[in-house]
N, C-alpha and C positions, 0 to 999 in steps of 0.2 A: 099620652102620658098624663095629661090633665094635671100638670104641676106648674102653677104660676110662678113658683120660686126657682124653677129649673135653670133659667137663663139669667137670673138676677145677678148683677155685677159684671156682666159681660158687655163689652162695648159694641160688638157686632150683633146684628139681629139674628134671630134663630134660623131664618132661611139660609143665611150664609154659613153658619156653624154646621147645621145639619147636612148641607150640601157637601161641604169639605169632608165631613166624617163619612158620608156615603161614598164619595170618590175613593177614599182611602181603603175602606173595607170591601168595596165592590170590585175594584180594579187593581191590577198590579202596578201601583203608582207609588213613588216615593213622596215624602213630604215636600221636597223641592219641586217635583213635577206638579203637585197640586198647587203650590205657590204660584207657579207660572200659569197654570190654567185659570186660577182665580184672577191673576193680574190681567189676563187677556179679556176678562169680563169687567175690568175696571175696579176690582176689589184688591186692594193692597193689604196683604197680610203675610207675615213671615212664616217660614216653614216650622219654626219653633212653636209659634202660636197654634198652628194646625196640629202639631204633635200633642200639645196640651189638650186641645179639643178632643182628639181621639181617646186620650186617656180619661178625660173627664166624662165624656158622653157615650163612648162606644159600648161599655158594659151596660149602661142604663138603657140605651136603645135596644140592645140585644135581649135584656131581661124582659122588657115590655113586649117585644116580639114573641118571645117564648110563651108568655102568658096568653097572647092573643092567637097563637098559631092553631091551625086546624089539627085535628087528631091525625097523627102520622100512621104509616102502615104497621101491620102487626108482624111482619117478617123483618128481623133485625140482622143486618150484616155487620160483623165486627172484624176489625183488623188492627194491626199495630205496626208502626215503622220506626226506624231508628232516627233520632235527632241528635246531631253532634253539637253540643253546647259547651263552649270553652274547652274543647278537647275531650270532653267526657260524653259517653253514650247515655242518652235518655230515650224513652219510648213514648211515642204518641199513640194512644189508644183511641180509636174512632169507631163510632157506630152510625150507620145510615140505614134507612128503610128500603123497601124494594123499589121505591121510586127515586132513590138517590138523594133524598133529603137528609141533611146532617141531623142526627139526633143528639149527640153529645161528644165531647172529647175530654181526654184527661192525659196530662203529661206526667210520667212517672219515671223513676230511676231504675225500676225493676221490670222484669218480664216473666214473673212467676205466678203461682196460684194466688198469693195474697194480692198482687197487683190486679189480677183479673177479677177477684172478688170485690176489690175496691171500686173498679170500674162498673161492674154489674150493679152494685148498690147505688152508685151515682146515677146510673141510667134509670133504675127503678124509682128513685126519688124524684127525678125530673119528669118521667113519663108515667103517669098514674093510670095505666090501662093495661088490659091483658095482652100479652104477646103470645103468638102461636108457634113461631119458628125462630130458632137462633141458628145463624149460618156463620161458620168460622173456618179458618184453615185448620191444619192438624196440630197446632200448638196444644200440648197436653194440659197446659194451665187452664184453658177454657173449660175443658170437660171437668176437671177437678173442682173448679170454682162453681160451675153450673149446678153440680150435684148438691152443693151446700146452699146456694142462693136462689136458684130457679129450678128446683128438681122436677117440676111438672111440665116444663117446656121442651118441645121437640128440638133436638140438637143435630144439625147436619154438619159434619166436618169433611170438607172436600175443597181443595184449593181452587178447582175449576168453578165451583158454585159461588165463590166469594169474589168474583171479579168486580162486582159493583163497589164493594168496600175498598178494594185495592185501587180502583180508578179514582175514588173520592179523594185520595191523597195527592193527586196531581196538582190541583190548585195550591195546596199547602206547600208542595215542593217549589212551585214557581215563586210563591211569596218568600219562602225561605232564601232562595237564591237572590231575589231582588233586594231583600233586607240584609243580605250578607250574613246570614244565619241569625238565629235568635240569641239575644244577649244573656238570657237566663231562663231556667224552667218557668219561673213566674211570668216573664215576658212572653214566652211562647203560649202559656195557658191563657193569659189575659187576652192576647190578640186572637187566638184561634177560637176561644169561647164566644167572642163577639162576631168573628168572621162568619161562622156557620149560620146563625140565625138571620143575620142581615142578608146573606146570599140566598138563603132558602126562599125568601119571598120573591126574589127576582129569578129564581130557577123555574122557568116557565115551560120547559121541554118543548121548545119551538119546533123541533122536527116532527112532533106528533100533532101539531095544531095547524089549522088554516091561518092565513094572514089575519083575517078578521078576528078569529078566536085569540090569536096571540096578542093582538093589540088590546083586546078587552082584558085579558089576564094581566098584561103589563100595566094597563091603566089602574086596575084594582090594586096591584102591588104598590104603585106610587101613592094611591089614596091611603093605603094602610101606613106606608112610611110617613106620610104627612101627618096622620093622626098620632102616630107613635112619637114623632119628634115635635109635636105640639104646634106645627105650622098652621094648622087650620084655625087656631085661635086668632091669628092675624088677618084672616080672610074677612 
């Protein structure tokens, strides 16, 4: 991140702050769980302080990871699921590539053509490269929005083809249960927009790699994380 001012005013060193933030976004842990894990290593910090760290640094880490990420695949799988927030239905729109890497998310109150257009435009703004194929379920809003926003892209609409996008919601559901639902649409958007990029770099597809290859990929992921969180400046 190359920002010497990033951690100014914080009592704890950047290694501790970034490690707590990593634990929160990487695993299904509560703030109290992380407080206990940190205490087991001799670091006494309250769960409320950890919560403040995730709010302060999660988005910044994720933004830097997005800037540094490798180009993702050109086949985009899109899907939307219902989020119940304070008794009201909202919709989490998510896009992943053919390798399962999260591309972007958007929490909206609607599931119509305008909502689909808004999500397409957000994707195009974030991912500035040509896409070849768009894969969705049979929701008519996708087709109507695609004609206006991405008319030249091949669109495949079939529920069976979109399993990758549907499976990508599972970690989100696990976190939603662990957090006892999201507190507001803004809370959901803030958490999920940081959760995706942070998890992308540690998504190493272990089942396709040898043990040696996996260790190498994982080492590279931690090196990138240390650069993004500015830890290397203390080395």
